[in-house]
C-alpha positions in Angstrom: 36.1 109.9 78.6 35.8 107.6 75.6 33.8 104.5 76.1 33.3 101.2 74.3 31.1 98.1 74.4 32.1 95.0 76.4 30.2 91.8 77.2 29.7 90.9 80.8 28.5 87.4 81.8 26.9 87.0 85.3 24.8 83.9 84.5 23.3 82.2 81.5 20.2 84.4 82.0 22.2 87.6 82.5 24.6 88.3 79.6 24.7 92.0 78.7 26.7 94.5 76.8 28.0 97.3 79.0 29.6 100.7 78.2 33.1 100.7 79.8 36.1 103.0 79.5 38.0 102.4 76.2 41.6 101.4 76.9 44.1 104.2 76.6 47.2 104.3 74.4 49.3 101.1 74.6 52.3 101.3 76.8 55.8 100.0 76.3 55.7 96.7 74.4 51.9 96.7 74.2 49.4 96.8 71.3 45.9 98.2 71.0 43.7 95.8 69.0 40.2 96.4 67.6 38.3 93.1 67.9 36.6 91.7 64.7 35.5 88.2 65.5 35.4 86.3 68.9 34.6 82.7 69.3 32.5 81.1 72.1 33.7 77.7 73.3 32.8 75.1 75.8 34.9 77.0 78.4 32.6 80.0 78.0 29.4 78.0 78.1 30.5 76.2 81.3 31.6 79.4 82.9 28.3 81.2 82.1 26.5 78.3 83.8 28.7 78.4 86.8 30.2 75.0 86.1 33.8 75.9 85.2 36.1 75.1 88.1 38.5 77.9 87.5 36.4 80.9 86.3 34.4 83.0 88.7 31.3 85.0 87.7 30.8 87.7 86.6 33.4 87.5 84.0 34.2 89.4 80.8 34.7 86.8 78.0 36.7 86.7 74.8 39.8 84.5 74.6 39.3 83.3 71.0 39.9 86.7 69.4 40.7 87.9 65.9 41.4 91.6 65.5 43.1 94.4 63.7 46.0 96.4 65.2 44.9 100.0 65.9 48.1 101.3 67.6 51.4 100.0 68.8 53.2 101.2 71.9 56.9 102.1 72.2 59.3 99.3 71.5 56.9 97.4 69.1 58.5 97.5 65.7 57.2 94.3 64.0 53.5 95.1 64.0 51.7 98.1 62.5 48.3 99.6 62.4 46.1 97.6 60.0 47.8 94.2 60.6 45.4 91.4 61.2 46.3 89.4 64.3 45.0 86.5 66.5 45.3 86.5 70.3 47.3 83.9 72.3 45.4 84.4 75.6 47.6 82.6 78.1 49.1 85.2 80.4 52.2 83.6 82.1 54.6 85.0 84.7 57.7 84.0 82.8 59.6 83.2 86.0 58.4 79.9 87.4 60.0 76.5 86.6 57.3 75.7 84.1 57.8 79.0 82.2 61.6 78.6 82.3 61.2 75.1 80.8 59.0 76.5 77.9 55.7 75.1 79.3 54.2 78.4 80.1 50.7 77.0 79.3 50.9 75.5 82.8 52.5 78.5 84.5 52.1 78.3 88.2 50.6 81.8 88.1 48.7 81.3 84.9 45.8 83.7 84.0 43.8 83.5 80.8 42.8 86.6 79.0 39.0 86.6 78.8 38.7 84.1 81.7 40.5 85.4 84.7 40.9 88.9 83.2 38.6 91.1 81.0 38.6 89.7 77.5 38.3 90.6 73.9 34.5 90.3 73.5 34.6 94.1 73.3 35.4 96.8 70.8 39.1 96.9 71.7 41.7 95.7 74.1 45.4 96.1 75.0 47.8 93.2 75.4 51.6 92.7 75.3 53.0 92.3 71.8 54.1 88.7 72.6 50.5 87.6 73.0 49.7 88.3 69.4 50.3 86.4 66.1 50.2 88.2 62.8 48.0 86.4 60.3 49.1 85.4 56.8 48.0 87.7 54.0 44.6 86.7 52.6 43.5 84.6 55.6 39.9 85.6 56.4 38.9 86.5 59.9 36.4 83.6 59.9 39.1 81.1 59.2 41.5 82.9 61.7 38.8 82.4 64.3 39.7 78.7 64.3 43.4 79.3 65.1 42.9 79.3 68.9 40.5 76.3 68.9 42.9 74.3 66.6 46.0 75.1 68.7 44.6 73.1 71.7 44.2 69.9 69.6 47.6 70.5 68.0 49.2 70.6 71.5 47.2 67.6 72.7 48.2 65.5 69.6 51.8 66.5 70.0 51.8 65.6 73.7 50.2 62.3 73.0 52.9 61.3 70.6 50.6 60.7 67.6 52.6 59.9 64.5 52.6 57.8 61.3 50.6 54.6 61.8 48.9 55.7 65.0 45.5 54.3 65.8 43.4 57.0 67.4 39.9 57.3 69.0 38.4 60.7 69.6 35.5 60.9 72.1 33.3 63.9 71.4 32.7 65.6 68.0 32.3 69.1 69.2 34.8 71.8 67.9 37.7 70.4 69.9 37.0 66.8 69.0 36.7 67.6 65.3 39.9 69.6 65.3 41.7 66.8 67.2 40.7 64.6 64.2 42.2 67.2 61.9 45.4 67.5 63.9 45.8 63.7 64.3 45.4 63.2 60.6 48.1 65.8 59.9 50.4 64.1 62.4 50.1 60.9 60.4 47.4 58.9 62.3 46.6 55.8 60.1 43.0 55.4 61.4 40.8 57.7 63.4 37.5 56.8 65.0 35.3 59.6 66.4 32.3 59.1 68.7 29.4 61.4 69.6 25.8 61.0 70.7 24.4 63.3 68.0 24.1 62.0 64.4 24.7 65.5 62.9 28.1 65.7 64.6 29.0 62.2 63.6 28.2 63.1 60.0 30.4 66.2 60.3 33.3 64.0 61.6 32.9 61.7 58.7 33.1 64.6 56.3 36.3 65.8 57.9 37.9 62.4 57.4 37.0 60.1 60.3 37.3 56.4 59.3 34.2 55.7 61.4 31.9 58.0 63.3 30.1 56.0 65.9 27.2 56.6 68.4 28.8 57.1 71.8 25.7 55.7 73.5 25.6 52.5 71.5 26.4 49.5 73.8 28.4 48.0 71.0 30.5 51.1 70.3 33.7 49.8 71.9 33.6 46.6 69.9 32.8 48.4 66.7 35.6 50.9 67.2 38.1 48.0 67.8 37.0 46.5 64.4 37.7 49.7 62.6 41.0 50.3 64.5 42.0 46.7 64.0 42.5 46.4 67.7 42.7 48.7 70.7 43.6 52.4 70.1 47.2 53.6 70.7 45.7 57.0 71.9 42.3 58.0 73.0 41.4 61.7 73.2 38.6 62.3 75.8 37.1 65.6 74.7 34.0 65.0 76.9 35.6 64.5 80.3 32.7 62.7 82.1 32.6 59.4 84.0 31.1 57.6 81.0 33.6 58.9 78.5 36.6 58.1 80.8 35.3 54.6 81.2 35.0 54.2 77.4 38.5 55.6 76.9 40.0 53.0 79.3 38.1 50.3 77.4 39.2 51.5 74.0 42.9 52.1 74.7 45.6 49.4 74.2 47.8 48.2 77.0 50.6 50.7 77.4 48.5 53.2 75.5 47.6 56.8 76.3 44.4 58.5 77.3 44.7 62.2 76.7 42.1 64.3 78.6 41.3 67.4 76.6 37.8 68.1 77.7 37.1 70.2 80.9 35.5 68.2 83.7 33.0 70.1 85.9 34.6 68.5 89.0 36.1 65.2 90.2 35.1 62.1 88.3 35.8 58.4 89.0 38.6 56.7 87.0 39.0 52.9 86.8 42.5 53.0 88.4 42.7 49.2 88.7 42.7 49.0 84.9 45.1 52.0 84.5 47.6 50.2 86.8 47.1 46.7 85.4 47.5 47.8 81.8 50.1 50.5 82.3 47.9 53.1 80.7 49.1 56.7 80.7 46.3 59.1 81.6 47.6 62.6 80.7 46.0 66.1 80.8 46.4 68.7 78.1 45.9 72.4 78.8 45.8 75.0 76.0 49.1 75.4 74.0 52.3 77.2 73.6 53.6 79.4 70.7 54.7 76.6 68.5 51.2 75.0 68.6 49.6 78.3 67.6 52.0 78.7 64.8 51.3 75.2 63.6 47.6 75.8 63.8 48.0 78.9 61.6 50.1 77.0 59.1 47.5 74.1 59.0 44.7 76.5 58.3 46.6 78.4 55.7 47.3 75.1 54.0 43.6 74.3 53.8 43.4 71.5 56.5 39.9 72.7 57.4 37.6 75.5 56.1 35.7 77.9 58.3 32.4 76.5 56.9 33.3 73.1 58.2 32.9 74.3 61.8 31.3 77.8 62.0 27.6 77.3 62.3 26.4 80.7 63.4 27.6 84.3 63.8 25.9 87.0 65.9 26.7 90.7 66.3 28.1 91.9 69.6 24.9 93.5 70.7 23.3 90.0 70.5 25.9 88.3 72.6 23.3 86.7 74.8 21.8 85.0 71.8 25.2 83.8 70.8 25.8 82.2 74.2 22.3 80.6 74.0 23.2 79.2 70.5 26.5 77.9 71.8 24.6 75.8 74.4 22.6 74.2 71.6 24.2 70.8 70.9 23.3 71.2 67.3 25.7 74.1 66.9 29.4 73.6 66.5 31.3 76.9 66.5 29.5 80.2 67.2 31.2 83.5 66.6 30.5 87.0 67.8 31.1 89.7 65.2 32.5 92.9 66.9 33.8 94.8 63.9 33.4 94.1 60.2 35.1 90.8 59.2 37.5 90.8 56.3 
C-alpha cells in the first residue's frame, strides 16, 4: 500500500507528521491534487490550542491549500493533470434552505475540509471538482496561497455593504484585518482606519494603504479614529472578537451603522446591547465565503491588489510543521506557509 505524509495536530506541543495511506484514484467527479503550499491561519492556531469552538482535536489541518492536479476522475473534463488549483474548503450538503439560497457557507450541515475532515497539509488529497478553482496562468503558488485568506474579507466587505464613500474601521491587523483593508479599498471605501496593539502590524497596515494605523490599547484611540474618519465609522470590522474589541467597535460605529464580526471568538463575550438597541446598530457575523468571493479574490490578486511579500513572513517544509505552527503563534508573524511540494 502506497503511503504519504500528513500532519496531525493533537495539541500545540504535539504536532507531528504521520505516514498514512495515500488516497486512491479519484472517483466520479473527483480530482486528486498534490499539495504545494498550505497556509496556517488563526483558526488552526486556536484549534491546536483547544480554543476553537467547532474543531475537535486531534485534527488533520490544511484548508488554505494550493496544489497541482495529479489525476481527474470520470466526468471531470475541465481540469487536467498539471493544472494549478486552489481549494475552496467548505463542504456543503447542497440540500438545506441555506444551500438552496446560495448561502452554502452557512449550510446547516457544513463541514470544512481540514477542520472537520482530514485536510490538505499532506502530500495529496481527493476532493470533488467543484471545490477547486483553476489559477490564472503565471500566478505563483505563494500569491495563490492568499486566495483563501482574501476570500473571507471579500465576503465580509460585500455583506457589510461597503461602497464608494464608506468610512471604515478595521480592528486587528493580522492577515484577515489587513486583507479586509485591501478588500474595503477595492470596494470603494473613502477612508480606512486600522488598529492593532503591535507597532509592526500597524506599520504594515499603513504600507497597505490605511489612512491611519492606531494603537488599539491607546485610551484615546476612538477619538483619534473619529478625527481621521471625520466622524463615526459606517462599518467596523472586528477581526479580533474579544470583549475589548467589541466594546471599541460599538464606540466607533455610527448610529445606524454596522459592526461586522469576522474574528473567531473563543466563546461567549459580552456585548453592550443597550447601545446596540438605542443606536440601531447592526451586529452581523461573517463566515467564510461562497464561490463568487473566491473568484473575486483571485481576480484581485491577479490584478496586483496585494503581493505575497506583503503578508507572507515565513515558510517551512512539511516535515517542520510543528515549527510552522509555533511561528504562527508568534504575534510578530503575519502569514506562515507550509511547503509540501516544490512551489512554482
